[in-house]
C-alpha positions as CSV (number, residue, x, y, z in Angstrom):
1,M,26.9,-19.5,-17.1
2,L,23.9,-17.1,-16.8
3,S,24.3,-13.6,-17.9
4,R,23.7,-11.0,-15.2
5,T,20.4,-9.9,-16.8
6,R,19.1,-13.4,-16.9
7,F,20.2,-14.0,-13.4
8,I,18.4,-10.9,-12.2
9,Y,15.3,-11.8,-14.2
10,R,15.2,-15.3,-12.6
11,H,15.8,-13.9,-9.2
12,C,12.9,-11.4,-9.6
13,A,10.6,-14.0,-11.0
14,Q,11.3,-16.4,-8.1
15,A,10.9,-13.6,-5.5
16,L,7.6,-12.6,-7.1
17,K,6.4,-16.2,-7.2
18,T,7.3,-16.6,-3.5
19,N,5.5,-13.4,-2.6
20,I,2.4,-14.4,-4.5
21,H,2.4,-17.8,-2.8
22,V,2.9,-16.3,0.7
23,M,0.2,-13.6,0.2
24,T,-2.2,-16.1,-1.3
25,K,-1.9,-18.3,1.8
26,L,-2.2,-15.3,4.2
27,L,-5.3,-14.0,2.4
28,T,-6.9,-17.4,2.1
29,D,-6.3,-18.2,5.8
30,F,-7.8,-14.8,6.8
31,E,-10.9,-15.4,4.6
32,Q,-11.5,-18.8,6.1
33,E,-10.9,-17.7,9.7
34,Q,-13.2,-14.7,9.4
35,G,-15.8,-16.2,7.2
36,I,-15.5,-13.4,4.6
37,E,-14.5,-13.2,1.0
38,L,-12.1,-10.5,-0.2
39,P,-12.6,-8.8,-3.6
40,M,-10.7,-10.5,-6.4
41,T,-9.4,-7.2,-7.7
42,F,-7.9,-6.4,-4.3
43,T,-6.3,-9.8,-3.8
44,A,-4.9,-9.9,-7.3
45,L,-3.3,-6.5,-6.8
46,I,-2.0,-7.1,-3.3
47,K,-0.3,-10.3,-4.3
48,V,2.0,-8.6,-6.8
49,F,2.1,-5.0,-5.5
50,N,2.5,-3.5,-2.1
51,L,0.2,-0.5,-1.9
52,N,2.6,1.1,0.5
53,D,5.1,1.4,-2.4
54,L,3.2,4.4,-3.5
55,T,4.8,6.2,-0.5
56,L,8.5,6.0,-1.6
57,H,11.3,5.7,0.8
58,Y,15.1,6.1,0.6
59,F,17.8,4.8,2.9
60,D,20.4,7.3,4.3
61,E,23.5,5.4,5.0
62,K,24.9,8.2,7.2
63,E,21.8,8.2,9.4
64,N,21.3,4.4,9.0
65,F,17.5,5.2,8.6
66,K,14.8,5.0,5.9
67,F,13.2,8.4,5.2
68,R,10.1,9.1,3.1
69,L,10.6,10.6,-0.4
70,T,6.9,11.5,-0.5
71,K,5.1,13.9,1.7
72,W,1.9,12.0,1.0
73,V,-0.2,10.4,-1.8
74,R,-2.9,12.6,-3.2
75,W,-6.1,11.1,-4.5
76,S,-6.4,13.2,-7.6
77,K,-10.2,13.0,-7.8
78,D,-10.5,15.0,-4.6
79,E,-8.0,17.6,-3.3
80,E,-9.4,17.1,0.2
81,I,-8.0,13.6,0.5
82,L,-4.3,13.2,1.3
83,I,-3.1,9.7,2.1
84,D,-0.4,9.4,4.7
85,T,0.2,5.7,4.3
86,F,-1.3,2.4,3.0
87,I,-1.0,-0.5,5.3
88,D,2.0,-2.6,4.3
89,R,0.9,-5.9,2.8
90,S,3.0,-7.8,5.4
91,E,0.8,-6.1,8.1
92,L,-2.6,-6.3,6.5
93,V,-3.9,-9.4,8.2
94,N,-2.6,-8.2,11.6
95,Q,-4.3,-4.8,11.1
96,W,-7.5,-6.4,9.9
97,N,-7.7,-8.7,12.9
98,K,-7.2,-5.7,15.2
99,Y,-9.8,-3.7,13.4
100,L,-12.3,-6.5,13.6
101,E,-11.7,-6.8,17.3
102,L,-12.4,-3.1,17.9
103,H,-15.4,-2.9,15.6
104,N,-18.2,-5.5,15.7
105,S,-18.7,-5.4,12.0
106,K,-17.1,-7.3,9.1
107,E,-18.4,-4.8,6.5
108,Y,-15.1,-2.8,6.1
109,L,-11.4,-3.6,6.4
110,P,-8.8,-0.8,6.6
111,I,-6.3,-0.4,3.8
112,G,-4.7,3.0,4.6
113,Y,-4.8,6.2,6.6
114,T,-5.1,9.8,5.7
115,I,-3.7,13.1,7.0
116,K,-6.4,15.0,5.3
117,P,-8.9,14.5,6.7
118,P,-6.9,14.0,9.9
119,H,-6.8,10.4,11.2
120,G,-9.1,9.2,8.4
121,T,-9.2,5.5,7.4
122,L,-9.4,4.2,3.9
123,L,-11.7,1.2,3.9
124,L,-12.3,-1.8,1.6
125,N,-16.0,-2.9,1.6
126,V,-16.2,-6.7,1.9
127,L,-19.9,-7.2,2.4
128,S,-23.2,-6.2,0.9
129,S,-24.0,-4.8,-2.5
130,K,-21.0,-2.4,-2.2
131,F,-18.5,-5.3,-2.3
132,G,-15.0,-4.2,-3.3
133,E,-15.7,-0.5,-3.1
134,I,-13.3,2.0,-1.4
135,W,-14.7,4.2,1.3
136,L,-13.3,6.8,3.7
137,H,-14.1,7.0,7.4
138,N,-13.7,10.5,8.7
139,P,-13.5,10.3,12.5
140,N,-14.0,14.0,12.9
141,D,-17.6,13.8,12.0
142,D,-17.9,10.0,12.1
143,T,-19.0,9.7,8.5
144,I,-18.2,7.1,5.9
145,R,-18.0,8.4,2.4
146,Y,-17.8,6.5,-1.0
147,L,-14.6,7.1,-3.0
148,N,-14.4,4.6,-5.8
149,K,-15.8,1.4,-7.3
150,D,-12.7,-0.8,-6.6
151,I,-9.0,-0.7,-5.6
152,L,-7.7,-0.6,-9.2
153,A,-9.7,2.4,-10.1
154,F,-8.8,4.1,-6.8
155,V,-5.0,3.5,-7.2
156,H,-5.2,4.7,-10.8
157,L,-6.1,8.1,-9.4
158,C,-3.4,8.3,-6.8
159,E,-0.3,10.3,-7.3
160,A,2.8,10.7,-5.0
161,V,3.6,14.2,-3.9
162,K,7.3,14.5,-3.4
163,R,9.0,16.4,-0.7
164,H,10.3,19.7,-2.0
165,D,13.9,19.1,-0.8
166,I,14.2,15.8,-2.7
167,E,14.8,17.3,-6.1
168,S,18.4,18.1,-5.4
169,V,19.2,14.4,-4.8
170,E,16.8,12.8,-7.3
171,S,19.5,12.2,-10.0
172,K,21.7,10.4,-7.5
173,M,19.1,7.9,-6.5
174,Y,19.2,4.2,-7.3
175,K,17.4,1.1,-6.1
176,R,18.8,-2.4,-5.5
177,I,16.6,-5.2,-7.0
178,D,16.1,-6.9,-3.6
179,E,15.2,-3.8,-1.6
180,D,12.0,-1.9,-1.2
181,F,13.6,1.5,-0.8
182,W,15.9,3.8,-2.8
183,R,19.4,4.8,-1.9
184,I,21.4,7.9,-2.6
185,D,24.8,7.6,-4.4
186,N,26.8,10.4,-2.7
187,S,29.8,9.8,-5.1
188,K,28.0,11.6,-7.9
């Protein structure tokens, strides 16, 4: 009989393997359909890590609803950029296809949205000599600004900013291995 730890390890390994396989197929199909190549650093990261996990969530059983633990994600290289959300990896291809329909260019693909600047879009460059770079589209003045050389360097400089009221329940939080959100143990 497997120990609980070995069972959990095998369960996690299998889930990760399944996620990697599913994401690989989605990304490969998208590349073939659109005739573009995605940066290897981006595809390697997105296969094992959901960027939206940077914005932490908890499930309130009383409310039967998931709430955000973080107000936003700050890009620490520039105080003027506050990220509201990254596009969940399960929605990336849908969002990309919608973006490509709206814009007649395959140079950039959206990967997230900001609240500062308001309604900004984080973009992944997939064409030209700027391949793999992260850019920010500011709709207020319709400018596109360079942020970082690739997704790994960009994420390295991101930090979650917690809501001020979460500190009182932080010690009561736990996460189940098969869930993508935290729970609060009200028995403590």
